[in-house]
C-alpha positions in Angstrom: -250.5 -116.8 25.8 -250.0 -117.7 22.2 -251.1 -115.6 19.3 -254.5 -117.4 19.2 -255.1 -116.8 22.9 -254.4 -120.4 23.8 -252.4 -120.7 27.0 -248.7 -121.4 26.3 -247.7 -125.0 26.4 -246.1 -125.9 29.8 -242.3 -126.2 29.8 -240.6 -129.4 30.9 -237.2 -128.0 31.9 -238.4 -124.9 33.8 -238.6 -121.2 33.0 -236.6 -119.6 30.1 -232.9 -119.0 30.9 -232.1 -116.8 27.9 -233.6 -113.8 26.1 -232.4 -113.3 22.5 -233.4 -112.2 19.0 -234.4 -115.1 16.8 -234.5 -115.0 13.0 -233.0 -111.5 12.7 -232.2 -112.5 9.2 -233.1 -115.6 7.1 -229.5 -116.9 7.5 -230.1 -117.1 11.3 -232.4 -120.1 10.6 -230.9 -122.7 8.3 -232.5 -126.1 7.6 -231.1 -128.9 5.5 -233.2 -131.9 4.7 -231.5 -135.3 5.4 -232.3 -137.4 2.3 -234.0 -140.8 2.9 -232.9 -142.3 -0.4 -230.6 -141.9 -3.4 -232.1 -141.1 -6.8 -232.7 -144.1 -9.0 -231.0 -142.4 -12.0 -233.8 -143.1 -14.4 -237.5 -142.3 -14.7 -239.9 -139.4 -15.6 -239.3 -137.3 -12.5 -236.5 -134.7 -12.3 -235.3 -134.6 -8.7 -234.0 -131.1 -7.8 -232.1 -130.2 -4.7 -232.6 -126.4 -4.2 -231.5 -123.8 -1.7 -234.2 -121.2 -1.1 -234.1 -118.0 0.9 -237.2 -116.0 1.9 -239.6 -118.4 0.1 -241.9 -121.0 1.5 -242.2 -124.5 -0.1 -245.6 -123.9 -1.8 -244.3 -120.8 -3.5 -241.3 -122.7 -4.9 -243.6 -125.5 -6.0 -245.6 -123.0 -8.1 -242.4 -121.5 -9.6 -241.3 -125.0 -10.6 -244.6 -125.8 -12.2 -244.5 -122.6 -14.2 -240.9 -123.3 -15.2 -241.7 -126.8 -16.3 -245.0 -125.9 -18.0 -246.9 -128.5 -16.0 -249.8 -128.5 -13.5 -248.7 -128.0 -9.9 -249.9 -131.5 -9.1 -246.8 -132.7 -10.9 -244.5 -131.2 -8.3 -243.6 -133.3 -5.3 -241.8 -132.4 -2.1 -241.1 -134.3 1.2 -241.8 -131.5 3.7 -242.9 -128.0 4.2 -240.1 -125.5 5.0 -240.4 -122.0 6.5 -240.2 -118.8 4.5 -238.1 -116.8 7.0 -235.1 -119.1 6.6 -232.4 -120.5 4.3 -233.4 -124.1 3.5 -232.2 -126.9 1.3 -234.8 -129.4 0.2 -235.7 -131.7 -2.6 -238.5 -131.3 -5.2 -239.6 -133.6 -7.9 -240.9 -132.4 -11.3 -242.9 -134.7 -13.5 -241.4 -134.6 -17.1 -242.7 -137.5 -19.1 -240.6 -136.6 -22.1 -237.5 -136.7 -19.9 -236.4 -133.3 -21.2 -235.5 -130.9 -18.5 -236.2 -127.2 -19.2 -233.3 -124.8 -18.9 -232.0 -125.1 -15.3 -230.3 -121.8 -15.5 -233.7 -120.1 -15.8 -234.4 -121.3 -12.3 -231.5 -119.4 -10.8 -233.0 -116.3 -9.4 -232.6 -114.2 -6.3 -233.4 -116.4 -3.3 -233.4 -119.7 -5.3 -230.4 -121.9 -6.4 -230.4 -125.4 -7.9 -227.6 -127.4 -6.1 -228.1 -130.8 -7.7 -230.4 -132.7 -10.0 -231.0 -136.3 -11.0 -233.7 -138.4 -12.7 -235.9 -140.6 -10.5 -238.6 -143.2 -11.0 -241.3 -141.7 -8.7 -242.8 -138.5 -7.5 -241.4 -137.4 -4.2 -244.0 -138.1 -1.6 -244.6 -136.2 1.7 -242.5 -137.5 4.5 -239.8 -139.0 2.3 -236.9 -137.6 4.3 -234.8 -139.0 7.2 -235.0 -135.7 9.1 -233.7 -132.2 9.1 -230.4 -130.5 10.2 -230.7 -127.1 11.8 -228.3 -124.3 12.4 -229.9 -121.5 14.5 -228.3 -118.2 15.5 -229.6 -116.3 18.5 -228.5 -112.7 18.7 -228.3 -110.2 21.5 -228.4 -113.1 23.9 -228.9 -112.1 27.5 -228.6 -114.7 30.3 -226.2 -116.5 32.6 -224.0 -118.6 30.3 -223.6 -121.3 32.9 -227.4 -121.7 33.3 -227.8 -121.6 29.5 -225.3 -124.4 28.9 -226.8 -126.4 31.8 -230.2 -126.2 30.1 -228.7 -127.2 26.8 -227.1 -130.2 28.4 -230.5 -131.2 29.9 -232.2 -130.9 26.5 -229.5 -133.1 25.0 -229.7 -135.8 27.6 -233.5 -135.8 28.2 -235.1 -134.4 25.1 -238.1 -132.0 25.0 -241.8 -132.4 24.7 -242.8 -133.1 21.1 -245.2 -130.3 20.7 -246.5 -129.2 17.3 -245.0 -125.8 16.7 -246.9 -122.5 16.2 -246.4 -122.9 12.4 -249.0 -125.6 12.4 -251.6 -123.1 13.6 -251.3 -120.5 10.8 -250.7 -116.8 10.6 -252.1 -115.3 13.8 -252.9 -118.7 15.2 -256.3 -118.7 13.5 -256.3 -122.2 12.0 -258.1 -123.8 15.0 -260.9 -121.2 14.9 -261.2 -121.7 11.1 -261.3 -125.5 11.6 -264.2 -125.0 14.1 -266.0 -122.8 11.5 -265.4 -125.5 8.8 -266.8 -128.2 11.2 -269.8 -125.8 11.6 -270.5 -125.8 7.9 -268.3 -123.1 6.4 -267.0 -124.2 2.9 -263.3 -124.2 2.4 -260.9 -125.1 -0.5 -259.7 -128.7 -0.5 -256.0 -127.8 0.2 -257.1 -125.5 3.1 -259.3 -128.3 4.5 -256.2 -130.4 4.9 -254.3 -127.7 6.8 -257.3 -127.1 9.1 -257.8 -130.8 9.9 -254.1 -131.0 10.8 -254.3 -127.9 13.0 -257.3 -129.3 14.9 -255.5 -132.6 15.5 -252.4 -130.8 16.6 -254.3 -128.6 19.1 -255.7 -131.7 20.7 -252.4 -133.5 20.8 -250.7 -130.4 22.4 -253.4 -130.3 25.1 -252.8 -133.9 26.1 -249.0 -133.4 26.0 -249.3 -130.2 28.0 -251.3 -132.1 30.6 -248.5 -134.7 30.8 -245.8 -132.1 31.0 -247.7 -130.4 33.8 -248.0 -133.7 35.6 -244.3 -134.5 35.0 -244.8 -137.7 33.1 -244.3 -136.7 29.4 -241.2 -138.9 29.2 -242.3 -141.5 31.7 -244.7 -144.4 31.6 -248.3 -144.3 32.7 -250.4 -147.4 33.4 -251.9 -148.5 30.1 -249.2 -146.7 28.0 -248.9 -147.1 24.3 -245.3 -146.9 23.0 -243.7 -145.7 19.7 -240.5 -147.0 18.3 -238.0 -144.2 17.8 -237.7 -143.0 14.2 -240.8 -144.7 13.1 -244.6 -144.5 13.4 -244.8 -148.1 14.7 -246.6 -148.4 18.0 -247.2 -151.3 20.4 -248.9 -151.9 23.8 -250.4 -151.3 26.1 -248.3 -153.7 28.2 -246.9 -153.9 31.6 -243.8 -151.7 32.2 -240.8 -153.8 33.1 -237.0 -153.6 33.2 -236.7 -154.3 29.5 -239.0 -151.4 28.6 -237.3 -149.2 31.1 -233.9 -149.8 29.4 -235.4 -149.1 26.0 -237.0 -145.9 27.3 -233.7 -144.7 28.8 -231.9 -145.5 25.5 -234.4 -143.4 23.5 -235.4 -146.6 21.6 -239.1 -146.1 22.5 -241.3 -143.1 23.6 -244.6 -142.6 25.3 -247.4 -141.4 23.0 -250.5 -139.2 22.9 -253.4 -139.3 20.4 -253.8 -137.8 17.0 -257.6 -137.7 17.2 -259.9 -139.5 14.9 -262.6 -142.2 14.8 -262.3 -145.3 17.0 -261.4 -146.0 20.6 -258.3 -144.8 22.3 -255.6 -147.5 22.2 -254.4 -146.5 25.7 -256.0 -147.9 28.9 -255.9 -147.2 32.6 -254.3 -144.0 33.8 -253.0 -143.1 30.3 -256.5 -143.2 28.8 -258.0 -141.3 31.8 -255.5 -138.5 31.4 -256.1 -138.2 27.7 -259.9 -138.0 28.1 -259.7 -135.5 31.0 -257.4 -133.2 28.9 -260.0 -133.1 26.1 -263.3 -132.6 27.9 -263.6 -128.8 27.5 -266.2 -127.6 25.0 -263.7 -126.6 22.3 -261.9 -130.0 22.4 -265.2 -131.8 22.2 -266.1 -129.8 19.1 -262.7 -130.5 17.5 -263.0 -134.2 18.3 -266.4 -134.4 16.8 -265.3 -132.6 13.7 -262.3 -134.8 13.1 -264.4 -137.9 13.6 -267.0 -136.7 11.1 -264.2 -135.9 8.6 -263.3 -139.6 8.7 -259.8 -139.4 10.3 -258.9 -142.4 12.4 -257.1 -142.6 15.7 -253.3 -142.5 15.4 -250.5 -141.8 17.9 -247.5 -139.4 18.1 -244.5 -139.6 20.4 -244.7 -137.3 23.4 -240.9 -137.1 23.6 -238.6 -135.5 21.0 -234.9 -136.6 20.9 -232.6 -133.7 20.0 -229.8 -135.4 18.1 -226.2 -134.2 17.9 -226.9 -131.0 19.8 -223.9 -128.7 19.7 -223.5 -125.0 20.6 -220.9 -122.3 20.5 -220.6 -118.6 21.3 -219.1 -116.9 18.1 -219.4 -113.6 19.9 -220.2 -112.6 23.5 -223.9 -112.1 22.8 -224.4 -114.6 20.0 -225.3 -118.2 20.5 -225.2 -120.7 17.6 -227.0 -124.1 17.9 -226.7 -127.1 15.7 -228.9 -130.2 15.9 -230.9 -132.7 14.0 -234.6 -133.7 14.4 -236.8 -136.4 12.9 -239.4 -135.6 10.3 -242.5 -133.8 11.7 -240.6 -132.2 14.6 -240.2 -128.5 15.1 -237.0 -126.6 16.0 -239.2 -124.0 17.7 -240.2 -126.6 20.3 -236.6 -127.0 21.2 -236.0 -123.3 21.5 -239.1 -122.9 23.7 -237.3 -124.8 26.4 -234.4 -122.3 26.3 -235.5 -118.8 25.4 -238.3 -116.4 26.3 
């Protein structure tokens, strides 16, 4: 069971083959954003590349706003990063007078400025090519041959593209809070955004869990809708043929599941039937109704996550180090869940 009482998402590769301590220190979880563009070199936005330790993204955004003497709305960042980690990510700071405050004043315990440049626009959410991870698992207990066989399977086949537990809040209570919001509880605007995302994520994970349990999370169903790798572009449904089979095998396309909202499911046939059946329980129906009333529209997300450039080594007998890259919106914890208990 998860912290919220929700049954754990089914595993695609079998039971865990390793027991280990994860995030014993922030340095055991390192994330580096992969930039999607180079700075323009001119403009009203100071683009800062910072390394932070033991701080979440929102906290750093507040620090930057205080440092610059501007409203927090003038701070931009591409993605949210964990607090219990060492992360490198970009922020933009709106400075119309093009005069940067003292950068040295930002250097504090847990925060370092690595680079800076002027840019023409505020950094929008999602403006990154992906993330590189270095994870250290300590006190690792398990058969090394089985562990490495599992890692090879993850590298060759990928993993289910579940939303990670971070999406569901401290204690996993975001879904319950979303239901309360849909029932009339007033919440702050920024909290509303997180709760809507958690509700959508819960429904997506349930559909994906049903596909994992059925063994077709990375295989086509009749009426499948496909997503192009590395994009949000979708196409279909259309008949599965040799050309689509080759693209699926090459990780060029992936099956999808719904991000719930208003409108009809794009899938048809067996794919649509599975999606509806997975979301007919009372809680799912309430979440669906709340998302539709909130005005969100039907979208899709890939059911398969490609784990790029996966490498591993054993620096010590009971220490396993993993290195890999993931696209934006994917979770390293979903990779680990296919490996460790």
